[in-house]
FINU-827352 format. One record per residue (C-alpha): residue number from 1; residue in three letters; y, z negated, x negated. Coordinates in steps of 0.5 Angstrom, whole numbers. Each point is the difference from the previous one (the first is absolute). Example, Ala and Ser with C-alpha at 12.3 -4.5 7.8 and 13.67 -1.06 7.14 Angstrom:
! residues 2
 bafi zapa     v     w     u
    1  Ala    -9   -16   -25
    2  Ser     7     2    -2
This chain:
! residues 309
 bafi zapa     v     w     u
    1  Unk   141   138  -135
    2  Unk     0    -8    -3
    3  Unk    -1     4    -6
    4  Unk     1     5    -4
    5  Unk    -4    -1    -7
    6  Unk    -7     3     1
    7  Unk    -1    -3    -8
    8  Unk    -3    -7     2
    9  Unk    -5    -4     3
   10  Unk     1    -3     8
   11  Unk    -2    -6     2
   12  Unk    -1     1     8
   13  Unk    -1    -7     4
   14  Unk    -1     1     8
   15  Unk     2    -7     3
   16  Unk     0    -3     7
   17  Unk     1    -8     0
   18  Unk    -2    -1    -7
   19  Unk     5    -5    -3
   20  Unk    -6    -4    -2
   21  Unk    -2     5    -5
   22  Unk     5     5    -2
   23  Unk     4    -3    -5
   24  Unk    -6    -1    -4
   25  Unk    -2     7     1
   26  Unk     6     2    -3
   27  Unk     0    -4    -5
   28  Unk    -7     2    -2
   29  Unk     1     7     0
   30  Unk     7    -1    -4
   31  Unk    -4    -4    -6
   32  Unk    -5     6     0
   33  Unk     3     5     1
   34  Unk     8    -1    -3
   35  Unk     2     7     0
   36  Unk    -2     1     7
   37  Unk     5     0     7
   38  Unk    -3    -5     5
   39  Unk     1     2     7
   40  Unk    -1    -4     6
   41  Unk     0     3     8
   42  Unk     1    -5     4
   43  Unk    -3     2     7
   44  Unk     5    -4     5
   45  Unk    -3    -7    -3
   46  Unk     3    -6     4
   47  Unk    -1    -5    -6
   48  Unk     4     0    -7
   49  Unk    -5     6    -4
   50  Unk     7     4    -1
   51  Unk     4    -6    -3
   52  Unk    -7    -2    -4
   53  Unk     0     7    -3
   54  Unk     7     1    -2
   55  Unk     0    -7    -3
   56  Unk    -6     2    -4
   57  Unk     3     7    -2
   58  Unk    -2     5     4
   59  Unk     4     5     4
   60  Unk    -1    -1     7
   61  Unk     0     6     4
   62  Unk    -1    -1     9
   63  Unk    -5     3     3
   64  Unk     1     0     8
   65  Unk    -5     4     3
   66  Unk    -6    -5     0
   67  Unk    -7     2    -3
   68  Unk    -3     0    -7
   69  Unk     0     8     1
   70  Unk     8     1     2
   71  Unk     1    -5    -6
   72  Unk    -4     5    -5
   73  Unk     3     5     2
   74  Unk     6    -2     0
   75  Unk    -1    -3    -8
   76  Unk    -4     7    -1
   77  Unk     7     4     2
   78  Unk     6    -4    -2
   79  Unk    -2    -2    -7
   80  Unk    -1     5    -6
   81  Unk    -4    -2    -7
   82  Unk    -6     3    -4
   83  Unk    -6    -5     2
   84  Unk     0    -5     6
   85  Unk    -3    -6     1
   86  Unk    -1    -3     7
   87  Unk    -2    -7     1
   88  Unk    -1    -5     6
   89  Unk     5    -6     0
   90  Unk    -4    -5     1
   91  Unk    -2    -2    -8
   92  Unk    -7     2     1
   93  Unk    -1     6    -5
   94  Unk     2    -2    -7
   95  Unk     6     3    -4
   96  Unk    -4     0    -6
   97  Unk    -4     5     1
   98  Unk     6     5     2
   99  Unk     1     2    -8
  100  Unk    -8     2     0
  101  Unk    -1     4     6
  102  Unk     6     4    -1
  103  Unk    -2     2    -7
  104  Unk    -7     2     2
  105  Unk     3     4     6
  106  Unk     5     3    -5
  107  Unk    -5     1    -5
  108  Unk    -6     3     5
  109  Unk     5     5     3
  110  Unk    -1    -5     7
  111  Unk     5     1     6
  112  Unk    -3    -6     3
  113  Unk    -2    -6    -3
  114  Unk    -3    -5     5
  115  Unk     0    -8    -2
  116  Unk    -7    -1     3
  117  Unk    -1    -7     2
  118  Unk    -5    -5    -4
  119  Unk     0    -7     3
  120  Unk    -4    -5    -2
  121  Unk    -6    -2     6
  122  Unk     3    -7     1
  123  Unk     7     3     1
  124  Unk    -3     6     5
  125  Unk     2    -4     7
  126  Unk     7    -2    -3
  127  Unk     2     7    -2
  128  Unk    -3     4     5
  129  Unk     0     0     8
  130  Unk    -5     0     4
  131  Unk    -4     7     0
  132  Unk     5     2    -5
  133  Unk    -6     1    -5
  134  Unk    -5     4     4
  135  Unk     6     4     4
  136  Unk     2     2    -8
  137  Unk    -6     2    -2
  138  Unk    -2     4     7
  139  Unk     6     4    -1
  140  Unk    -1     1    -7
  141  Unk    -7     3     2
  142  Unk     3     5     5
  143  Unk     4     2    -5
  144  Unk    -6     1    -5
  145  Unk    -3     4     5
  146  Unk     6     4     2
  147  Unk     4     1    -6
  148  Unk    -5    -1    -6
  149  Unk     3    -5    -3
  150  Unk    -3    -7    -3
  151  Unk     6    -4     3
  152  Unk    -2    -8     1
  153  Unk     7    -3     1
  154  Unk     4     5     5
  155  Unk     5    -6     2
  156  Unk     2    -3    -7
  157  Unk     8    -1     1
  158  Unk     0     1    -8
  159  Unk     1     7    -2
  160  Unk     4     5    -5
  161  Unk     2     7     2
  162  Unk     3     6    -4
  163  Unk     6     3     2
  164  Unk    -4     6     2
  165  Unk    -4    -3     6
  166  Unk     6    -5     2
  167  Unk     5     6     1
  168  Unk    -5     5     3
  169  Unk    -5    -3     4
  170  Unk     2    -1     8
  171  Unk    -2    -7     3
  172  Unk     0    -1     7
  173  Unk    -3    -7     1
  174  Unk     5    -6     2
  175  Unk    -4    -6    -1
  176  Unk    -5    -3    -5
  177  Unk    -5     6     1
  178  Unk     5     3    -4
  179  Unk    -5    -1    -7
  180  Unk    -5     4     4
  181  Unk     5     6     1
  182  Unk     3    -1    -7
  183  Unk    -8     1    -3
  184  Unk    -3     6     5
  185  Unk     7     3    -2
  186  Unk    -2     0    -7
  187  Unk    -7     2     1
  188  Unk     1     6     4
  189  Unk     6     3    -4
  190  Unk    -5     0    -6
  191  Unk     5    -6    -3
  192  Unk    -5    -5    -6
  193  Unk     0    -7     3
  194  Unk    -4    -5    -4
  195  Unk    -1    -8     0
  196  Unk     0    -5    -4
  197  Unk    -2    -7     1
  198  Unk     6    -6     1
  199  Unk    -1    -7     2
  200  Unk     2    -1     7
  201  Unk     2    -7     2
  202  Unk     1    -4     7
  203  Unk     8    -1     2
  204  Unk     3    -6    -1
  205  Unk     0    -6     5
  206  Unk     4     2     5
  207  Unk     1     7     0
  208  Unk    -4     4     5
  209  Unk    -2     7     1
  210  Unk     2     6     5
  211  Unk    -6     2     1
  212  Unk    -4     1     6
  213  Unk    -7     1    -1
  214  Unk    -2     4     6
  215  Unk     6     3     2
  216  Unk     1     2    -7
  217  Unk    -7     2    -1
  218  Unk     0     5     6
  219  Unk     7     3    -2
  220  Unk    -3     1    -7
  221  Unk    -6     3     3
  222  Unk     4     6     4
  223  Unk     4     1    -6
  224  Unk    -6     2    -3
  225  Unk    -2     4     5
  226  Unk     7     4     1
  227  Unk     0     1    -7
  228  Unk    -8     2    -1
  229  Unk     3     5     6
  230  Unk     5     3    -4
  231  Unk    -2     0    -7
  232  Unk    -7     1     2
  233  Unk     0     4     6
  234  Unk    -6     4    -2
  235  Unk    -5    -7    -1
  236  Unk     4    -3     6
  237  Unk    -1     6     6
  238  Unk    -7     2    -4
  239  Unk    -2    -7     3
  240  Unk     3     1     7
  241  Unk    -4     7     0
  242  Unk    -7    -3    -3
  243  Unk     1    -5     6
  244  Unk     1     5     5
  245  Unk    -6     5    -2
  246  Unk    -5    -6     0
  247  Unk     3    -2     7
  248  Unk    -1     7     2
  249  Unk    -7     0    -3
  250  Unk    -2    -6     4
  251  Unk     3     2     7
  252  Unk    -2     8    -1
  253  Unk    -8    -3    -1
  254  Unk    -1    -1     7
  255  Unk     2     7     2
  256  Unk    -3     4    -5
  257  Unk    -7    -4     2
  258  Unk     2     2     7
  259  Unk     1     7    -2
  260  Unk    -6     1    -5
  261  Unk    -5    -3     6
  262  Unk     3     4     6
  263  Unk     5     5    -2
  264  Unk     5    -4     4
  265  Unk     5    -5    -2
  266  Unk     0    -5     4
  267  Unk     4    -6    -3
  268  Unk     6     4     1
  269  Unk     5    -6    -2
  270  Unk    -4    -1    -6
  271  Unk     1     7    -2
  272  Unk     7     1     2
  273  Unk     1    -7    -4
  274  Unk    -4     3    -6
  275  Unk     5     5     0
  276  Unk     6    -3     0
  277  Unk    -2    -4    -6
  278  Unk    -2     5    -4
  279  Unk     7     4     1
  280  Unk     3    -7    -2
  281  Unk    -4     1    -6
  282  Unk     2     6    -2
  283  Unk     8    -1     2
  284  Unk    -1    -7    -5
  285  Unk    -3     4    -6
  286  Unk     6     6     1
  287  Unk     5    -5     0
  288  Unk    -3    -4    -6
  289  Unk    -1     7    -4
  290  Unk     8     2     2
  291  Unk     3    -6    -2
  292  Unk    -4    -1    -6
  293  Unk     3     7    -2
  294  Unk     7    -2     2
  295  Unk    -1    -7    -5
  296  Unk    -2     4    -6
  297  Unk     6     4     1
  298  Unk     4    -7     1
  299  Unk    -3    -3    -6
  300  Unk     2     6    -4
  301  Unk     8     0     2
  302  Unk    -1    -8    -2
  303  Unk    -2     2    -7
  304  Unk     6     3    -1
  305  Unk     4    -5     2
  306  Unk    -3    -5    -4
  307  Unk     0     4    -6
  308  Unk     8     0     1
  309  Unk     0    -7     1
């Protein structure tokens, strides 16, 4: 463990090639949260990120496995604190809002407080990559449908967590889909998640985003589907059951009409297809029911673990 004392606030900054901005991020958080311990996790940067962070007063920790998700897992496993503030090292989020977010999280009993990004219209083109806003809205819409939560900014990198969440929630994502996984894990396990508006600016000149709009978008959607399968199995397999049932009815119309008219089925291939689809529908429904029961048991065990942290 990097830190044994849990009576403090830890600021966690995952970084990859952020030499232009990391020093200002560290300095701003030292100014606004002078008692917090600041960690910069350097994810194999090829520039002077570590040097700049160390000069600014942060504790630099090498993070050798490439990918933001791996860095976040390492941060959560190796740092101990009462409250954790995670922020990107690109100077797009204001440190001045950290105290407000933290105070509201403590006062309202929030497990994960998300800094919901607010950007002036004239800055949108510089602050967000192409399709980023559309992708954010689409994934938030899916989350609202599947988990019943009014989340509006699932990709925000500015988040505050309590110790219970950090030390008990398992994370598997390896890349930028980690924000989606953290949100869905919190919602599926009954943690309280809230959002508050924070200004979000564009990167300074010369600082480049590491996101790939289409590749990362596909990974995010796959992560969403995977988590729904694991933590909303009734809904996930129920949709498959409904699809197979409707397909079975569509394929079985012809054989049914044959039998009603001639007391004989001439469209035998369609009859076989309809029967197979009906069996798949029943199997999907059964799988969803079994997994939903297992999930209930899993959540009960998790609540016990959560109560001990």
